[in-house]
C-alpha positions as CSV (number, residue, x, y, z in Angstrom):
1,M,101.1,281.0,21.5
2,S,98.8,280.3,24.7
3,Q,96.9,277.3,25.2
4,G,92.9,277.0,25.1
5,I,90.1,274.8,26.4
6,L,87.2,273.9,24.0
7,V,84.3,273.2,26.0
8,I,81.0,271.4,24.1
9,N,77.8,271.0,25.0
10,A,76.1,269.2,22.2
11,G,72.5,268.5,21.4
12,S,70.1,267.1,19.1
13,S,70.0,270.3,16.8
14,S,72.4,272.6,18.2
15,I,76.3,272.8,19.3
16,K,77.3,275.0,22.1
17,F,81.2,275.8,22.8
18,A,83.7,278.3,24.3
19,V,87.1,278.5,24.9
20,F,89.0,279.4,28.1
21,G,92.5,280.0,29.0
22,N,94.6,277.2,30.3
23,G,96.6,279.3,32.3
24,D,97.3,279.3,35.9
25,H,94.3,281.4,37.3
26,S,91.9,280.3,39.9
27,E,88.7,280.9,37.3
28,P,89.3,280.1,33.6
29,E,89.4,282.9,31.8
30,L,87.0,283.0,29.1
31,R,88.2,283.8,25.2
32,V,84.9,283.5,23.2
33,K,81.6,281.5,23.3
34,G,79.0,280.5,20.5
35,Q,76.8,277.9,19.0
36,I,76.0,276.6,15.8
37,E,71.8,276.1,15.9
38,G,69.7,274.6,13.2
39,L,71.7,271.4,12.9
40,A,68.6,269.5,10.8
41,G,68.2,272.5,8.9
42,D,69.3,276.1,8.4
43,P,71.8,276.1,10.2
44,A,73.3,279.4,12.1
45,F,76.8,280.6,13.6
46,Q,77.5,283.0,16.1
47,V,80.2,283.7,18.5
48,K,80.5,286.6,21.4
49,N,83.5,287.6,22.9
50,S,84.2,287.8,26.5
51,E,82.2,290.9,27.3
52,G,79.0,289.7,25.2
53,H,79.8,291.2,22.0
54,T,78.9,289.3,18.6
55,I,82.2,289.0,17.2
56,D,81.1,287.1,13.8
57,R,77.6,285.7,12.3
58,H,77.5,283.2,9.5
59,N,74.2,282.2,7.7
60,G,75.9,280.9,4.5
61,W,74.8,277.5,4.0
62,P,72.8,276.9,1.3
63,H,68.5,276.9,2.4
64,G,67.4,273.4,3.8
65,V,70.7,272.1,4.4
66,A,71.5,269.7,7.4
67,L,74.9,269.6,9.1
68,S,75.8,266.5,11.4
69,H,77.6,266.9,14.5
70,A,81.3,266.4,12.8
71,D,80.3,269.1,10.2
72,A,79.7,271.4,12.7
73,L,82.6,270.8,14.5
74,R,85.2,271.0,11.9
75,F,83.3,274.8,11.0
76,I,83.7,275.5,14.7
77,L,87.5,274.2,14.4
78,G,88.3,275.9,11.5
79,W,86.9,279.5,12.5
80,L,89.4,278.7,15.8
81,R,92.2,277.8,13.8
82,E,91.4,281.3,11.3
83,N,90.2,283.9,14.0
84,M,92.1,282.5,17.1
85,G,95.6,281.5,15.6
86,Q,97.6,282.5,18.7
87,T,95.5,280.0,20.9
88,E,96.1,276.1,20.7
89,I,93.4,274.0,21.7
90,V,95.2,271.6,24.1
91,A,92.1,269.7,25.2
92,A,87.8,269.2,24.9
93,G,85.8,269.1,27.9
94,H,82.3,267.8,26.9
95,R,79.2,267.6,28.9
96,V,77.6,264.6,29.5
97,V,74.1,264.2,30.8
98,H,74.6,260.6,32.7
99,G,77.9,259.3,34.4
100,G,75.8,256.4,36.1
101,L,77.2,255.1,39.4
102,V,80.7,254.4,37.9
103,Y,81.8,258.0,36.9
104,D,81.4,260.2,40.0
105,Q,84.1,262.8,38.7
106,A,85.4,264.0,35.2
107,V,87.4,261.4,33.3
108,R,89.7,261.6,30.4
109,I,87.7,259.7,27.6
110,D,88.6,256.4,25.8
111,A,87.1,253.6,23.7
112,K,85.8,252.1,27.2
113,V,84.4,255.1,28.7
114,I,82.7,255.4,25.7
115,A,81.2,252.1,25.7
116,D,80.0,252.2,29.0
117,L,78.5,255.8,28.4
118,D,76.5,254.6,25.5
119,Q,74.9,251.9,27.8
120,L,73.4,254.3,29.6
121,A,71.5,256.6,26.8
122,P,68.1,254.9,27.8
123,L,68.7,257.4,30.9
124,A,68.5,260.7,29.2
125,P,67.6,260.3,25.6
126,L,67.0,263.4,25.0
127,H,70.9,264.4,25.9
128,Q,73.3,261.4,25.8
129,P,72.8,260.5,22.3
130,H,73.9,263.6,20.9
131,N,76.7,264.1,23.7
132,L,78.4,261.1,22.2
133,A,77.6,262.4,18.8
134,A,79.7,265.2,19.2
135,I,82.9,263.2,21.3
136,R,82.8,260.3,18.4
137,A,82.8,263.3,15.5
138,L,85.9,264.8,17.5
139,A,87.4,261.8,18.1
140,E,87.3,261.4,14.1
141,I,88.3,264.9,13.4
142,A,91.1,265.6,15.6
143,P,92.5,262.2,17.0
144,D,95.2,263.5,18.7
145,L,93.1,265.7,20.9
146,P,92.3,265.3,24.6
147,Q,88.5,264.8,25.4
148,V,87.1,265.0,29.2
149,A,83.8,264.1,30.1
150,C,82.0,266.2,32.7
151,F,78.9,264.8,34.2
152,D,76.0,266.0,35.3
153,T,75.4,263.5,37.5
154,A,78.4,263.4,39.3
155,F,77.8,266.0,41.9
156,H,75.2,264.2,43.1
157,R,77.0,260.8,44.1
158,S,77.7,262.8,47.6
159,Q,74.2,261.7,48.2
160,P,73.1,259.9,51.3
161,R,72.5,255.9,50.1
162,V,69.1,256.8,51.6
163,A,68.3,259.3,49.3
164,Q,69.6,257.6,46.1
165,L,67.2,254.5,46.3
166,F,64.0,253.7,45.2
167,A,62.1,251.2,47.5
168,L,62.4,248.5,44.7
169,P,63.8,245.1,44.8
170,R,67.3,245.0,45.7
171,K,68.0,243.1,42.3
172,L,66.7,246.2,40.7
173,L,68.9,248.7,42.7
174,D,71.7,246.4,42.6
175,S,71.7,246.8,38.9
176,G,71.7,250.6,38.8
177,V,68.0,251.9,38.8
178,R,68.0,254.5,41.7
179,R,68.4,258.1,41.7
180,Y,71.0,259.8,40.2
181,G,70.1,263.8,40.1
182,F,71.3,265.9,37.3
183,H,72.2,269.5,36.2
184,G,75.0,269.0,38.8
185,L,77.7,270.9,36.5
186,S,75.4,274.0,37.6
187,Y,75.1,273.1,41.5
188,E,78.4,272.6,41.6
189,Y,79.1,276.2,40.3
190,I,76.6,277.5,42.5
191,A,78.6,275.8,45.4
192,H,81.9,276.8,44.1
193,K,80.9,280.7,44.1
194,L,78.5,280.9,46.9
195,P,81.0,281.6,49.3
196,E,81.8,284.6,47.3
197,Y,78.2,285.8,48.1
198,A,77.1,284.3,51.6
199,P,80.5,282.8,52.8
200,N,78.2,281.5,56.0
201,A,75.6,279.6,54.3
202,K,75.4,276.3,55.1
203,R,72.3,274.5,54.5
204,V,71.5,276.2,50.9
205,V,68.5,275.3,48.6
206,V,69.5,275.7,44.7
207,A,66.5,276.3,42.2
208,H,68.0,275.8,38.4
209,L,64.9,276.9,36.6
210,G,64.9,276.6,33.0
211,S,63.2,274.8,30.1
212,G,65.4,272.0,31.9
213,A,64.1,272.6,35.6
214,S,65.2,270.8,38.7
215,M,66.4,271.9,42.7
216,C,68.7,270.5,44.8
217,A,69.3,271.0,48.6
218,I,73.2,271.3,49.3
219,R,74.7,271.4,52.5
220,D,78.7,272.4,53.0
221,G,78.8,272.2,49.5
222,R,77.9,268.9,49.1
223,S,74.6,267.8,47.2
224,V,72.4,265.9,49.7
225,E,69.0,265.9,47.8
226,S,68.0,266.4,44.4
227,T,64.1,266.9,42.8
228,M,65.7,264.7,39.6
229,G,65.9,261.0,40.1
230,F,66.7,258.2,37.6
231,T,66.1,260.3,34.6
232,T,65.6,264.3,33.2
233,V,61.8,263.8,33.6
234,D,61.0,263.7,37.2
235,G,60.9,266.9,40.0
236,L,59.6,269.5,38.6
237,P,57.5,270.4,35.8
238,M,59.6,271.3,32.8
239,G,59.2,273.1,29.4
240,T,58.0,270.3,27.5
241,R,58.5,267.2,30.0
242,T,56.0,266.3,33.0
243,G,58.3,266.3,35.9
244,G,57.2,264.0,38.9
245,M,54.1,262.1,38.6
246,D,52.5,258.8,39.7
247,P,54.1,255.8,37.5
248,G,50.5,254.5,37.4
249,V,49.3,257.1,35.0
250,V,51.9,255.1,32.7
251,L,50.3,252.0,33.4
252,Y,47.1,253.1,32.5
253,L,47.8,254.7,29.4
254,M,49.5,251.7,28.0
255,Q,46.6,249.4,29.2
256,D,43.6,251.6,28.7
257,R,44.5,254.2,26.1
258,G,46.8,252.0,23.5
259,Y,50.1,253.7,24.3
260,D,53.5,252.3,23.2
261,V,56.8,252.6,24.8
262,K,57.4,255.3,22.0
263,A,54.4,257.1,22.6
264,I,54.9,257.4,26.2
265,E,58.5,258.8,25.6
266,K,57.4,261.7,23.4
267,L,54.5,262.0,26.1
268,L,57.0,262.3,28.9
269,Y,59.8,264.3,27.3
270,K,58.3,266.5,24.7
271,E,54.7,267.0,24.8
272,S,54.2,267.9,28.4
273,G,55.2,270.4,31.2
274,L,54.4,273.9,30.1
275,I,53.4,273.3,26.9
276,G,51.2,270.5,27.6
277,L,49.3,272.5,30.1
278,S,49.4,275.7,28.4
279,G,48.7,274.5,24.7
280,V,50.3,277.5,24.2
281,S,54.4,277.2,24.7
282,N,57.2,275.9,26.5
283,D,58.4,279.8,27.0
284,M,58.1,280.6,30.3
285,R,58.2,284.4,28.9
286,D,55.5,283.7,26.2
287,L,53.2,282.5,29.2
288,L,53.8,285.3,31.5
289,C,53.0,287.6,28.4
290,S,49.4,285.5,27.5
291,D,46.1,286.3,28.7
292,D,45.1,282.4,27.9
293,P,44.0,281.4,31.0
294,H,46.0,277.8,30.5
295,A,49.0,279.7,30.5
296,A,48.3,281.3,33.3
297,E,47.3,277.5,34.7
298,A,50.6,276.4,33.6
299,V,52.8,279.0,35.4
300,D,50.4,278.5,38.6
301,V,51.4,275.0,38.2
302,F,55.2,275.2,38.0
303,V,55.4,278.1,41.3
304,Y,53.4,275.5,43.3
305,H,56.1,272.6,42.5
306,V,58.9,275.1,43.4
307,L,57.4,276.3,46.8
308,K,56.3,272.4,47.4
309,Y,60.3,270.7,46.8
310,T,61.4,274.2,48.9
311,G,59.8,272.8,51.5
312,A,61.0,269.2,51.2
313,L,64.2,270.4,50.4
314,T,64.6,272.7,53.5
315,A,63.4,269.8,55.6
316,V,66.0,267.6,54.4
317,L,68.5,270.1,55.4
318,G,67.0,270.7,58.8
319,G,66.9,274.4,58.0
320,L,67.6,276.9,55.7
321,D,70.9,279.5,55.4
322,A,70.3,281.2,51.7
323,L,67.9,280.0,48.6
324,V,69.4,280.5,45.1
325,F,67.8,281.2,42.1
326,T,69.5,280.3,38.6
327,A,69.5,279.2,34.9
328,G,67.1,280.8,32.4
329,I,64.0,281.4,34.4
330,G,65.7,281.9,37.7
331,E,68.1,284.8,36.6
332,N,66.0,286.5,34.2
333,S,62.3,286.1,35.6
334,P,61.5,288.4,38.8
335,Q,58.0,287.8,38.5
336,I,58.8,283.9,39.0
337,R,60.8,284.8,42.3
338,E,58.4,287.3,43.8
339,R,55.8,284.4,43.2
340,V,58.2,282.0,44.9
341,C,59.8,284.6,47.8
342,S,55.7,285.9,48.3
343,K,54.9,282.5,49.3
344,L,58.0,281.6,51.6
345,E,57.8,284.4,53.9
346,W,56.9,281.4,56.6
347,L,60.4,280.5,55.8
348,G,61.9,283.9,57.2
349,I,62.2,284.9,53.3
350,R,61.3,288.9,52.5
351,L,61.7,289.7,49.3
352,D,63.3,293.4,48.4
353,E,61.0,294.4,45.3
354,A,63.5,296.6,43.4
355,A,66.5,294.3,44.3
356,N,64.6,291.5,42.7
357,A,63.1,293.8,39.7
358,Q,67.0,294.4,39.1
359,G,68.2,291.1,39.1
360,G,70.3,291.0,42.7
361,P,72.6,289.3,42.9
362,L,70.7,289.9,46.4
363,I,66.6,289.6,46.3
364,S,65.8,289.7,49.9
365,T,66.1,292.6,52.5
366,A,68.4,293.6,55.1
367,D,66.2,292.0,57.8
368,S,65.4,288.7,55.9
369,A,66.1,285.5,58.1
370,V,66.8,283.8,55.0
371,P,68.9,285.8,52.2
372,A,67.4,285.2,48.5
373,W,70.6,285.4,45.6
374,V,70.1,285.1,41.9
375,I,73.5,284.1,40.9
376,P,74.3,283.4,37.2
377,T,75.2,279.5,36.5
378,N,78.6,278.9,34.5
379,E,78.4,275.3,33.6
380,E,81.0,275.7,30.8
381,S,83.6,277.5,33.2
382,M,83.1,274.4,35.6
383,I,83.8,271.9,32.5
384,A,86.8,273.6,31.8
385,L,88.0,273.6,35.4
386,H,87.7,269.6,35.5
387,T,89.3,269.5,32.2
388,R,92.0,271.3,33.3
389,R,92.2,269.2,36.3
390,V,92.2,266.0,34.4
391,L,95.1,267.0,32.2
392,R,96.9,267.6,35.1
């Protein structure tokens, strides 16, 4: 019987999972990958093999039924037992968005770790509570199964101190109010894979462009600056999140418009970004197809901020050896990549239109001073790597 590592990425209404072999290969071998969506009502299960072909679906729950994280995990584990009986799950690795200042690397989960991470939930309200719900549920279902937390903030702990500090009183900084950065598992995977594409690239800007979007400056494989800060709402405008904004706006809304804390949280995290600007959709594909001028303007704002932060991150690096696009929009939208790269000719980037249309991986011309790449991210693989290391 072979061994497997279960990777879990739990959200409010879905649980994504994957199983990787726990062998001695340098890269974990994907066995299956799937998800249960619609936990709040009308759940749907789907699983694919390592080639990306759907091998099973299930929509057999009664109409309107809701599943807890525990219900969903029981179903997933039951499916694995029935369909992958020759693979023994020896550990579970979880994506956990916030590790704070203490957790700068993956760690085996115990009661203290859970208590520490629970204290960080206000800093990532869209993610942390659901990450922890899955951890607690799995601990009840399979109490003897080792669980490992892998943090989206950990990769950024290598940033210089000046990049992590706000200009706030010391007592606030010392209590943990500082810039953390997120999407670290994605950036760590890109840094891990980049030598296969561009072995001489030392100064790299990575654009993780998806419904949640951010950018990171990486030097010699280590994070030195990122666009997200104290929370996941900073930096680029996103699907439903504002991105960077004058904090005085929040004061104005509370003092003059009667917004309370809950209304502010809803505005910043769920009603702004692309959906707020466009009034059409939070999905970039919908906006690019729309003839609504507000949709076009939302795309313009998104591209503008990608360009602005590319310049800022390049300045921090002292130059640029490569630009990398990744995540949903970065990997799948040649239009957005073209609009960004066409405005970065001053940096030495020259886009190869045919290569960009085909998705790369190299989308710049042979004479481009700075190459531009499309590299698919794989946070699940990085979680499996970390989990395997912690186990050993």
